[in-house]
ZAVOVO-312071 format. One record per residue (C-alpha): x, y, z; residue number from 1. Coordinates in Angstrom, 3 decimals, padded with zeros to 6 digits. Example, Ala and Ser with C-alpha at 12.3 -4.5 7.8 and 13.67 -1.06 7.14 Angstrom:
       xx       yy       zz   i
  012.300 -004.500  007.800   1
  013.670 -001.060  007.140   2
//
This chain:
       xx       yy       zz   i
 -043.586  022.978  008.157   1
 -040.986  024.170  010.822   2
 -039.126  027.578  010.253   3
 -036.072  026.453  012.063   4
 -034.908  023.341  013.679   5
 -032.027  022.444  016.095   6
 -029.840  019.341  015.049   7
 -028.766  017.788  018.357   8
 -025.908  015.832  016.807   9
 -022.474  016.095  015.169  10
 -020.227  015.125  012.279  11
 -021.710  013.456  009.292  12
 -024.983  013.034  011.005  13
 -025.467  016.777  011.463  14
 -024.182  017.502  007.916  15
 -026.655  015.121  006.372  16
 -029.891  016.171  008.337  17
 -028.831  019.951  007.431  18
 -028.434  019.257  003.796  19
 -032.228  018.053  003.493  20
 -033.530  020.801  005.908  21
 -031.821  023.492  003.775  22
 -033.164  022.119  000.554  23
 -036.706  022.209  002.036  24
 -035.995  025.939  003.138  25
 -035.821  024.929  006.965  26
 -033.147  026.916  008.763  27
 -030.795  024.948  011.090  28
 -028.902  025.314  014.266  29
 -025.863  023.345  015.298  30
 -024.589  022.652  018.605  31
 -021.007  021.592  019.640  32
 -018.631  020.620  022.305  33
 -015.303  022.140  023.057  34
 -013.600  019.278  020.826  35
 -015.942  020.116  018.007  36
 -015.606  024.097  018.080  37
 -013.877  024.055  014.642  38
 -015.654  020.912  013.207  39
 -017.281  020.883  009.752  40
 -020.747  020.679  010.979  41
 -019.944  023.922  012.932  42
 -017.935  025.616  010.150  43
 -020.783  025.371  007.656  44
 -023.563  026.516  009.958  45
 -025.356  029.600  009.774  46
 -025.935  029.330  013.633  47
 -024.068  027.221  016.176  48
 -024.255  027.173  019.970  49
 -021.791  025.727  022.379  50
 -022.916  022.934  024.630  51
 -020.007  022.350  027.024  52
 -016.963  020.456  027.572  53
 -015.690  017.614  025.287  54
 -017.123  014.608  027.048  55
 -020.362  013.680  025.511  56
 -022.069  013.633  029.083  57
 -021.133  017.512  029.278  58
 -022.433  018.307  025.863  59
 -024.218  016.371  023.422  60
 -025.938  014.002  025.912  61
 -026.833  016.842  028.276  62
 -030.526  017.108  027.381  63
 -031.130  020.348  029.409  64
 -028.334  022.151  027.744  65
 -029.738  020.974  024.239  66
 -033.308  022.214  024.993  67
 -031.987  025.563  026.341  68
 -029.907  025.994  023.059  69
 -033.126  025.095  021.031  70
 -035.187  027.769  022.993  71
 -032.471  030.472  022.812  72
 -032.129  030.009  019.037  73
 -035.752  030.212  018.198  74
 -036.035  026.664  016.761  75
 -039.450  025.035  016.922  76
 -038.149  021.289  016.722  77
 -035.161  019.246  017.663  78
 -033.785  016.569  015.345  79
 -031.756  014.156  017.476  80
 -030.073  012.414  014.669  81
 -029.028  008.851  015.517  82
 -027.060  008.005  018.519  83
 -026.614  010.311  021.651  84
 -030.316  011.424  022.687  85
 -032.160  009.970  019.635  86
 -033.676  007.083  021.525  87
 -033.863  008.761  024.971  88
 -037.431  009.077  026.125  89
 -036.876  011.423  028.860  90
 -035.424  013.843  026.508  91
 -038.161  013.574  023.886  92
 -040.675  014.267  026.885  93
 -038.642  017.433  028.255  94
 -038.692  018.581  024.480  95
 -042.477  018.416  024.528  96
 -042.743  020.125  027.927  97
 -040.541  022.904  026.647  98
 -042.822  023.361  023.553  99
 -040.442  021.930  021.096 100
 -041.408  019.056  018.650 101
 -039.232  016.061  019.088 102
 -038.535  014.763  015.433 103
 -038.992  011.101  016.204 104
 -041.564  008.608  017.511 105
 -043.883  009.168  020.577 106
 -042.526  008.985  024.141 107
 -044.461  005.886  024.851 108
 -042.937  004.064  021.596 109
 -039.330  004.872  022.601 110
 -039.907  003.667  026.146 111
 -041.574  000.384  024.969 112
 -038.714 -000.340  022.532 113
 -036.051  001.108  024.670 114
 -036.303 -001.798  026.880 115
 -035.491 -004.864  024.872 116
 -037.131 -007.179  027.514 117
 -040.251 -005.249  027.479 118
 -040.224 -005.026  023.510 119
 -039.835 -008.784  023.447 120
 -042.850 -009.275  025.580 121
 -044.869 -006.894  023.445 122
 -043.860 -008.524  020.302 123
 -044.643 -011.924  021.610 124
 -048.207 -010.760  022.247 125
 -048.519 -009.698  018.589 126
 -047.167 -012.911  017.041 127
 -043.910 -011.489  015.951 128
 -041.362 -014.623  016.156 129
 -038.723 -014.227  018.742 130
 -035.473 -015.931  019.564 131
 -035.835 -018.103  022.610 132
 -034.353 -016.454  025.763 133
 -034.611 -014.749  029.143 134
 -036.432 -011.363  029.267 135
 -037.276 -010.889  032.935 136
 -036.634 -008.164  035.176 137
 -034.911 -010.230  037.830 138
 -031.102 -009.466  037.307 139
 -029.734 -011.621  039.953 140
 -026.390 -013.102  038.553 141
 -027.077 -016.555  039.877 142
 -030.598 -016.671  038.353 143
 -029.276 -015.439  034.942 144
 -026.525 -018.001  035.113 145
 -028.978 -020.687  035.779 146
 -031.325 -019.483  032.854 147
 -028.208 -019.657  030.445 148
 -027.483 -023.302  031.688 149
 -031.218 -024.103  031.037 150
 -031.193 -022.367  027.644 151
 -027.983 -024.152  026.611 152
 -024.757 -022.737  025.351 153
 -023.889 -020.758  023.384 154
 -025.741 -017.875  024.858 155
 -025.924 -014.116  023.906 156
 -025.892 -011.706  026.681 157
 -027.404 -008.121  025.420 158
 -027.841 -004.774  027.260 159
 -031.650 -004.317  027.673 160
 -031.406 -000.740  027.156 161
 -028.929 -000.634  024.259 162
 -027.845 -001.240  020.785 163
 -024.809 -000.869  018.449 164
 -023.219 -004.054  019.833 165
 -022.783 -002.219  023.416 166
 -023.108 -004.591  026.271 167
 -023.112 -007.669  024.218 168
 -021.259 -010.748  024.791 169
 -021.146 -014.447  023.452 170
 -020.768 -016.969  026.161 171
 -019.934 -020.552  024.979 172
 -019.449 -022.215  028.385 173
 -020.750 -021.930  031.922 174
 -017.337 -020.982  033.305 175
 -017.236 -017.988  030.913 176
 -020.670 -016.741  031.893 177
 -019.824 -014.681  035.184 178
 -016.931 -012.530  033.734 179
 -018.784 -012.082  030.532 180
 -021.988 -010.994  032.545 181
 -019.914 -008.523  034.490 182
 -018.211 -006.926  031.427 183
 -021.582 -006.632  029.616 184
 -023.264 -005.071  032.660 185
 -020.190 -002.597  033.033 186
 -020.331 -001.508  029.361 187
 -024.241 -001.179  029.362 188
 -024.052  001.038  032.535 189
 -021.389  003.203  031.010 190
 -023.087  003.428  027.696 191
 -026.778  003.742  028.599 192
 -026.913  004.340  032.526 193
 -028.700  001.019  032.712 194
 -027.005 -002.374  033.749 195
 -029.806 -004.554  032.877 196
 -029.300 -007.421  030.437 197
 -031.453 -010.052  028.698 198
 -030.210 -013.637  027.451 199
 -030.852 -015.210  024.112 200
 -030.103 -018.414  022.612 201
 -027.239 -017.505  020.351 202
 -027.934 -018.262  016.651 203
 -024.754 -019.613  015.009 204
 -023.979 -018.154  011.621 205
 -027.092 -015.995  011.124 206
 -027.878 -013.256  008.784 207
 -028.893 -009.842  009.950 208
 -031.739 -008.314  007.997 209
 -033.566 -005.205  009.080 210
 -036.701 -003.545  007.726 211
 -037.272  000.105  007.356 212
 -040.826  001.407  008.629 213
 -042.407  004.763  008.605 214
 -045.509  005.820  010.298 215
 -047.469  009.182  010.764 216
 -049.744  010.799  013.103 217
 -052.905  009.888  010.998 218
 -052.494  006.098  011.535 219
 -050.724  005.219  008.285 220
 -047.660  002.896  008.418 221
 -045.519  001.464  005.426 222
 -042.325 -000.372  004.973 223
 -039.595  000.568  002.788 224
 -038.159 -002.740  002.106 225
 -035.390 -004.571  003.782 226
 -031.512 -004.172  004.283 227
 -028.886 -006.697  004.684 228
 -026.462 -005.854  007.541 229
 -024.848 -008.977  008.078 230
 -021.383 -007.754  007.601 231
 -020.303 -007.222  011.097 232
 -017.328 -007.077  013.253 233
 -017.918 -007.377  017.060 234
 -021.516 -007.065  016.542 235
 -021.104 -003.551  014.768 236
 -022.205 -003.070  011.267 237
 -019.444 -002.356  008.786 238
 -021.148 -003.053  005.289 239
 -024.820 -002.694  004.550 240
 -026.836 -003.609  001.324 241
 -030.322 -002.893 -000.073 242
 -032.060 -005.179 -001.049 243
 -031.050 -008.187  001.018 244
 -029.599 -011.262 -000.655 245
 -030.887 -014.782 -001.032 246
 -034.326 -014.158  000.498 247
 -037.425 -015.986 -000.984 248
 -040.633 -014.229 -001.676 249
 -042.086 -015.942  001.416 250
 -039.357 -014.740  003.672 251
 -039.781 -011.210  002.545 252
 -043.396 -011.387  003.009 253
 -042.853 -012.568  006.667 254
 -040.368 -009.807  007.467 255
 -042.544 -007.090  006.062 256
 -045.574 -008.343  007.909 257
 -043.695 -008.827  011.092 258
 -042.127 -005.267  010.876 259
 -045.477 -003.488  010.328 260
 -047.009 -005.635  013.080 261
 -044.250 -004.372  015.378 262
 -044.848 -000.792  014.255 263
 -048.527 -000.802  014.844 264
 -048.230 -002.644  018.142 265
 -046.993  000.844  019.395 266
 -048.813  003.100  016.945 267
 -045.373  004.197  015.573 268
 -044.739  007.606  014.161 269
 -041.651  008.592  012.210 270
 -038.747  006.531  011.057 271
 -038.049  003.062  012.756 272
 -036.002  000.016  012.019 273
 -037.053 -003.466  013.051 274
 -034.257 -005.904  013.098 275
 -034.320 -009.588  012.580 276
 -031.961 -012.611  012.349 277
 -032.329 -015.278  009.669 278
 -031.174 -018.529  010.888 279
 -029.348 -021.074  008.678 280
 -032.610 -023.126  008.477 281
 -034.467 -019.968  007.085 282
 -036.348 -019.419  010.354 283
 -036.872 -015.420  011.134 284
 -036.607 -014.055  014.447 285
 -037.184 -010.658  015.723 286
 -034.395 -009.097  017.715 287
 -035.126 -005.379  018.456 288
 -036.628 -002.272  017.039 289
 -034.492  000.839  016.780 290
 -036.759  004.099  017.185 291
 -034.641  006.382  015.064 292
 -033.102  006.864  011.664 293
 -030.331  004.378  011.242 294
 -026.660  005.154  010.059 295
 -027.364  002.808  006.915 296
 -030.431  004.655  005.947 297
 -028.853  006.018  002.590 298
 -029.035  002.506  000.988 299
 -032.850  002.455  001.505 300
 -032.884  006.149  000.072 301
 -030.842  004.728 -002.914 302
 -033.029  001.925 -003.926 303
 -036.284  003.786 -003.269 304
 -035.332  007.351 -004.454 305
 -036.734  008.816 -001.284 306
 -035.499  011.226  001.271 307
 -036.103  009.882  004.815 308
 -034.979  012.897  006.425 309
 -037.635  014.925  004.429 310
 -040.176  012.400  005.571 311
 -039.215  012.817  009.052 312
 -039.665  016.514  009.004 313
 -043.071  016.198  007.282 314
 -044.425  013.575  009.537 315
 -043.203  015.522  012.642 316
 -044.869  018.649  011.310 317
 -048.335  016.655  011.187 318
 -048.389  015.903  007.498 319
 -049.490  012.393  006.441 320
 -047.051  010.073  004.769 321
 -046.024  011.283  001.236 322
 -046.676  008.044 -000.386 323
 -048.961  004.823  000.282 324
 -047.467  001.334  000.333 325
 -048.488  000.752 -003.300 326
 -046.810  003.726 -004.621 327
 -043.287  002.717 -003.079 328
 -040.833  000.902 -005.440 329
 -037.442 -000.024 -005.549 330
 -034.764 -000.110 -008.287 331
 -031.176 -001.461 -008.469 332
 -028.626 -002.196 -005.803 333
 -026.936 -000.133 -003.150 334
 -024.082 -000.545 -000.863 335
 -022.799  001.462  002.008 336
 -019.341  001.005  003.820 337
 -018.415  002.734  007.116 338
 -015.044  004.399  007.166 339
 -013.373  004.599  010.454 340
 -010.328  006.043  011.736 341
 -008.931  002.851  013.017 342
 -005.901  000.545  012.764 343
 -006.882 -003.044  011.586 344
 -003.355 -004.264  012.265 345
 -003.822 -003.120  015.846 346
 -006.953 -005.172  016.583 347
 -008.978 -002.098  015.123 348
 -007.855  000.344  017.817 349
 -009.441  003.734  017.213 350
 -006.776  006.142  015.461 351
 -006.875  009.578  017.098 352
 -005.260  012.672  015.613 353
 -005.256  015.162  012.819 354
 -006.235  014.060  009.231 355
 -003.559  015.948  007.352 356
 -004.947  014.857  003.836 357
 -008.568  013.735  003.110 358
 -009.481  012.688 -000.568 359
 -013.062  011.594 -000.771 360
 -014.667  010.598 -004.032 361
 -016.851  013.158 -006.049 362
 -020.454  012.834 -005.486 363
 -022.367  011.799 -008.599 364
 -025.751  010.065 -009.422 365
 -024.222  006.774 -008.469 366
 -021.825  007.674 -005.601 367
 -022.691  009.515 -002.454 368
 -020.424  010.491  000.447 369
 -021.620  011.285  003.946 370
 -018.814  012.974  006.104 371
 -018.198  015.380  008.799 372
 -014.424  015.855  008.312 373
 -012.082  017.449  005.842 374
 -008.390  017.878  005.412 375
 -006.984  019.530  008.545 376
 -009.658  018.134  010.894 377
 -009.025  015.997  013.727 378
 -010.379  012.735  015.001 379
 -011.248  013.205  018.661 380
 -010.883  010.606  021.314 381
 -014.231  011.676  022.741 382
 -016.604  010.341  020.189 383
 -017.147  007.519  017.565 384
 -014.184  007.088  015.264 385
 -016.336  006.858  011.854 386
 -015.265  009.487  009.563 387
 -017.279  008.988  006.385 388
 -019.803  006.719  004.779 389
 -019.477  005.766  001.060 390
 -022.620  004.745 -000.714 391
 -022.939  003.568 -004.222 392
 -026.003  002.459 -006.391 393
 -026.101  000.521 -009.547 394
 -028.293 -001.472 -011.729 395
 -027.263 -004.799 -010.055 396
 -025.133 -006.039 -007.262 397
 -022.127 -006.969 -009.298 398
 -021.961 -003.382 -010.852 399
 -022.367 -001.990 -007.348 400
 -019.697 -004.103 -006.027 401
 -017.252 -002.872 -008.911 402
 -018.318  000.682 -008.502 403
 -017.696  000.391 -004.545 404
 -014.158 -001.231 -005.017 405
 -013.193  001.583 -007.476 406
 -014.487  004.323 -004.751 407
 -012.357  002.682 -002.142 408
 -009.415  002.900 -004.207 409
 -010.084  006.580 -004.897 410
 -010.452  007.331 -001.220 411
 -007.372  008.502  000.778 412
 -006.883  009.395  004.452 413
 -003.525  010.489  005.730 414
 -002.402  011.366  009.356 415
 -004.614  008.806  010.814 416
 -004.908  004.990  010.184 417
 -008.185  003.828  008.689 418
 -009.972  000.568  007.485 419
 -010.231  001.408  003.814 420
 -007.952 -001.404  002.679 421
 -009.782 -003.740  004.928 422
 -013.127 -002.669  003.407 423
 -011.916 -003.019 -000.075 424
 -010.598 -006.529  000.609 425
 -014.112 -007.577  001.851 426
 -015.839 -006.091 -001.207 427
 -013.382 -007.848 -003.452 428
 -013.560 -011.172 -001.684 429
 -014.947 -014.031 -003.769 430
 -017.319 -015.390 -001.089 431
 -018.738 -011.957 -000.286 432
 -019.099 -011.206 -004.070 433
 -021.033 -014.538 -004.248 434
 -023.199 -013.469 -001.316 435
 -021.805 -016.510  000.681 436
 -021.610 -014.586  004.006 437
 -023.304 -014.427  007.487 438
 -022.379 -012.213  010.695 439
 -019.333 -014.503  011.097 440
 -017.776 -013.703  007.829 441
 -015.295 -010.953  009.125 442
 -013.853 -013.344  011.801 443
 -013.916 -016.519  009.566 444
 -011.935 -014.622  006.815 445
 -009.716 -012.698  009.122 446
 -006.457 -014.129  007.733 447
 -007.450 -013.006  004.138 448
 -008.866 -009.694  005.123 449
 -005.870 -008.885  007.359 450
 -002.921 -010.252  005.825 451
  000.560 -009.917  007.220 452
  001.963 -006.793  005.607 453
  004.879 -007.673  003.287 454
  007.816 -005.507  002.224 455
  006.795 -002.527  000.222 456
  007.208 -003.247 -003.662 457
  009.878 -001.437 -005.606 458
  007.538  001.195 -007.009 459
  006.466  002.274 -003.491 460
  010.134  002.568 -002.670 461
  010.822  004.693 -005.803 462
  007.810  007.016 -004.960 463
  009.497  007.311 -001.563 464
  012.755  008.303 -002.982 465
  011.115  010.764 -005.426 466
  009.231  012.358 -002.392 467
  012.369  012.883 -000.594 468
  013.969  014.551 -003.472 469
  011.083  016.756 -003.960 470
  011.468  017.892 -000.339 471
  015.131  018.719 -000.976 472
  014.386  020.719 -003.878 473
  011.804  022.641 -002.054 474
  014.247  023.241  000.766 475
  017.169  024.337 -001.603 476
  014.973  027.364 -002.617 477
  015.282  028.780  000.738 478
  018.120  027.132  002.609 479
  022.037  027.697  002.299 480
  023.630  025.191  000.052 481
  025.897  024.514  002.889 482
  023.114  023.356  005.124 483
  022.034  020.825  002.680 484
  022.960  017.064  003.629 485
  022.636  015.652  000.071 486
  026.119  013.983 -000.170 487
  027.562  016.530 -002.548 488
  031.354  015.748 -003.297 489
  033.529  017.883 -005.544 490
  034.319  016.197 -008.875 491
  032.463  012.971 -007.760 492
  029.308  011.352 -008.612 493
  027.092  011.783 -005.409 494
  026.175  008.413 -003.697 495
  024.349  008.198 -000.556 496
  022.318  005.665  001.576 497
  018.664  006.235  002.320 498
  017.095  004.360  005.147 499
  013.405  003.912  005.725 500
  011.674  002.087  008.343 501
  008.510  000.046  007.498 502
  006.976 -001.326  010.651 503
  009.892 -003.185  012.312 504
  011.729 -003.702  009.110 505
  014.649 -001.471  007.950 506
  015.083 -000.759  004.383 507
  018.232  000.378  002.898 508
  018.529  002.030 -000.609 509
  021.132  003.622 -002.275 510
  020.819  006.863 -004.452 511
  023.334  007.713 -007.202 512
  023.206  011.133 -008.652 513
  024.341  010.847 -012.374 514
  024.276  013.489 -015.024 515
  021.515  011.732 -016.639 516
  019.483  011.869 -013.496 517
  019.137  009.911 -010.272 518
  019.404  006.028 -009.966 519
  018.250  004.096 -007.089 520
  019.913  000.840 -005.826 521
  016.868 -001.331 -004.570 522
  017.036 -003.991 -001.938 523
  016.939 -006.739 -004.574 524
  020.278 -005.353 -005.949 525
  018.726 -003.931 -009.017 526
  019.370 -000.318 -009.929 527
  016.629  001.704 -011.507 528
  016.684  005.155 -013.097 529
  014.299  007.215 -011.211 530
  011.769  008.958 -013.562 531
  009.214  010.706 -011.502 532
  007.426  013.990 -012.116 533
  005.800  015.713 -009.110 534
  002.474  017.530 -009.246 535
  001.418  020.247 -006.915 536
 -001.125  018.344 -005.271 537
  001.550  015.693 -003.974 538
  000.946  013.177 -006.819 539
  003.765  011.763 -008.855 540
  003.755  010.381 -012.303 541
  006.365  007.485 -012.144 542
  007.622  005.815 -015.165 543
  008.844  002.274 -014.828 544
  010.008  000.959 -018.185 545
  006.811  001.175 -020.542 546
  004.392  001.432 -017.440 547
  003.214  004.727 -016.173 548
  001.987  004.921 -012.433 549
  000.039  007.669 -010.956 550
  000.204  007.776 -007.128 551
  000.209  010.208 -004.191 552
  002.882  010.909 -001.424 553
  002.005  012.840  001.754 554
  005.099  013.767  003.577 555
  004.904  015.045  007.271 556
  008.590  015.663  008.333 557
  010.298  012.157  008.062 558
  007.046  010.266  007.698 559
  005.730  009.510  004.193 560
  002.295  008.059  003.502 561
  002.068  006.700  000.032 562
 -001.174  005.970 -001.655 563
 -000.749  003.535 -004.689 564
 -003.272  001.433 -006.444 565
 -005.652  001.424 -003.435 566
 -003.017  000.495 -000.829 567
 -001.421  002.769  001.799 568
  002.199  002.347  002.898 569
  003.736  004.129  005.852 570
  007.434  004.649  005.551 571
  009.653  006.607  008.004 572
  012.916  008.208  006.719 573
  015.756  007.747  008.992 574
  018.211  010.726  009.422 575
  021.656  009.165  009.536 576
  022.718  012.195  011.734 577
  020.290  011.759  014.252 578
  020.484  009.405  017.183 579
  018.287  006.501  016.851 580
  018.379  005.334  020.468 581
  014.565  005.475  021.696 582
  013.714  006.303  025.247 583
  013.221  003.107  027.199 584
  010.095  002.518  029.249 585
  010.897  000.401  032.267 586
  009.814 -003.236  031.791 587
  006.456 -003.920  033.017 588
  004.852 -000.646  032.393 589
  001.603 -000.348  030.844 590
  000.514  002.668  028.723 591
 -002.819  003.885  027.541 592
 -003.473  003.238  023.851 593
 -005.672  006.440  023.759 594
 -007.494  008.701  026.144 595
 -010.498  007.252  028.058 596
 -012.138  006.387  031.177 597
 -010.928  003.507  033.686 598
 -014.140  001.465  034.163 599
 -012.612 -001.305  036.234 600
 -009.498 -001.909  038.341 601
 -009.091 -005.788  038.756 602
 -005.926 -005.757  041.123 603
 -004.412 -003.953  043.956 604
 -000.765 -002.911  044.675 605
  001.109 -005.807  045.896 606
 -000.901 -008.355  043.891 607
  001.101 -011.136  042.218 608
 -000.092 -011.415  038.597 609
  000.757 -013.871  035.745 610
  001.488 -012.886  032.300 611
 -001.636 -012.016  030.470 612
 -003.904 -011.440  033.487 613
 -006.156 -008.659  033.248 614
 -005.460 -005.596  035.371 615
 -007.721 -002.774  034.415 616
 -010.291 -001.961  031.822 617
 -010.139  001.447  029.780 618
 -013.061  002.419  027.841 619
 -012.411  004.710  024.936 620
 -014.442  005.513  021.767 621
 -017.190  002.987  022.593 622
 -014.647  000.064  022.952 623
 -013.341 -001.687  026.171 624
 -009.619 -002.214  026.145 625
 -008.453 -004.748  028.739 626
 -004.861 -003.989  029.963 627
 -003.006 -007.188  030.772 628
  000.156 -007.971  032.645 629
  003.219 -008.173  030.153 630
  004.862 -010.629  032.465 631
  004.515 -012.545  035.592 632
  005.204 -010.147  038.548 633
  003.816 -008.052  041.268 634
  001.756 -004.842  040.731 635
  004.000 -002.197  042.032 636
  002.055  001.067  041.224 637
 -001.594  001.918  040.196 638
 -001.728  005.432  038.748 639
 -005.506  005.527  038.077 640
 -008.637  004.628  040.003 641
 -012.048  003.282  038.808 642
 -013.910  006.199  037.265 643
 -010.905  008.379  036.688 644
 -010.300  009.743  033.111 645
 -007.006  009.283  031.345 646
 -006.549  012.270  029.222 647
 -003.388  011.418  027.343 648
 -002.460  008.752  024.992 649
  000.634  006.964  026.267 650
 -000.153  007.771  029.973 651
  001.216  005.047  032.228 652
 -001.656  003.209  033.899 653
 -000.105  000.533  035.963 654
  003.369 -000.932  036.758 655
  004.335 -004.392  036.969 656
  007.616 -005.464  038.769 657
  008.793 -008.705  036.900 658
  009.303 -011.835  038.802 659
  012.962 -012.477  039.466 660
  013.673 -015.855  038.276 661
  015.324 -018.337  040.724 662
  019.227 -018.502  040.350 663
  020.469 -021.312  038.369 664
  021.408 -024.493  040.354 665
  025.104 -024.876  040.862 666
  026.653 -027.604  038.776 667
//
């Protein structure tokens, strides 16, 4: 076994690998970029080495720097985690050339499976069922368009060298093909340094099932059952389960046989995942093989009781697989959700900034938390926005669903937006609970999963007032009484108006300070005695009639984030003494939603554009954001060129001078 390994990754991935290594007595070395100098995986490391600047290309994706760090640290092996260099055959080969063990499959297996086109051809030769498609090397756009027409729409364009939904587009008509192809190639080139694509007949309403396989250097290969990864959004997995739902014994047998055949076709060593789609008619098709540990591996660990990272280390060290196929069993049901710092109300735009408060559930025999952040850490614009994974395991699926819903209610993130409420709505959706879902579920149920936010209930407003009063009490301990703006009047009952902003809505309350205690006048014209007891951790006990409520309020200046019954409400206290006039941005200016790289500029200064016309493309946090014209007009300024980096959120990208309407005809 290795004495020391370097973990060539970050965040929850690095923390998870280190946990197993340390349990096995294997020392670990972390690496970091400038953006991650104070990250959780670095803070807890016995040894950490700086790789370089914040962009991944200058740090985590620079294989030469990673290898130099490993050699300098005295590590004997490199664990790439998942993502970054984990499926980079050149990096694996460079590790071997430097005398380091790459904890993963062979270079040949990575190369063969790294090209989806080559992988499809290999699988076809081993009788693994394939989706009809075009897997050729000729990337002439006209040839690809003709192949799509011959295949019949809808067609799926996929990055040949990629995964994780990058460089993937669904095309439903011939007129849509050319722009979709250009977008997929652009994203693929940016993500994988390879613009090649393949085409597949798009299977409508499929389920996405994957099989975990494991091989060793002695010719042994086993499967560790399957996972259901059908709950996706934009081809990115959101929720995973094990075992998969609604499969017949014959389908499972087909999946296991095809997965192990795929592994044997490349003499596979280490952890791998063979992915399939199951069509509505029950037909099973191979789609790709990922030559690494998967983000969702904890659900397989939960039902098998195995530690897949331990298996990786043992296999890489030359040991045989710990168990034969006949000795591997499964029990219960496991579910994993991916918690992202993103704003579902803004088309899931990544949310960058400091996590001022993080409350994650306590780990137990049934609840597992994988994270790389804590309160006070920041979500960086440079990397993926996933901040945690929550995994639960129970004796059956209904019990696991109930436990996950409870776990999500107990999880809080303040300072950034998150998808926590969105995840809980999926878990509690009756169709999802019944197992009636495909890869289209998130889009089909969008209206229910993303309801229009209504007005905050009275209990939330009372909690907001209680937090304001708590803040005043704390300020009164240090401030002069003459500096307090609390509506004090000599010989009169104090009465003041408190105004909050919720989204675009303005909410006005009245606060009456009686001898018996404060009373709050609510928007429904009722007046309620405020009975709230604060706790040091930001929680309140709120009594409304015979009901007792426990909730938390995180206050940052005038902003209040209220966590109540699994919901998060954000209210802004309006200071009546402060000007509310906002700085106006000239009509037609377009701002960067977050830092990123300009991957395409589609117009030039002087071009006449129509409202909604794409102007440029900004890639940030693995997502392409198309910036469109806000009105009819003329492009008057372009502030960035293709390939340039936008370093600040809110930076002006392009300016459109609005078209001047013709004067009204004289009457």
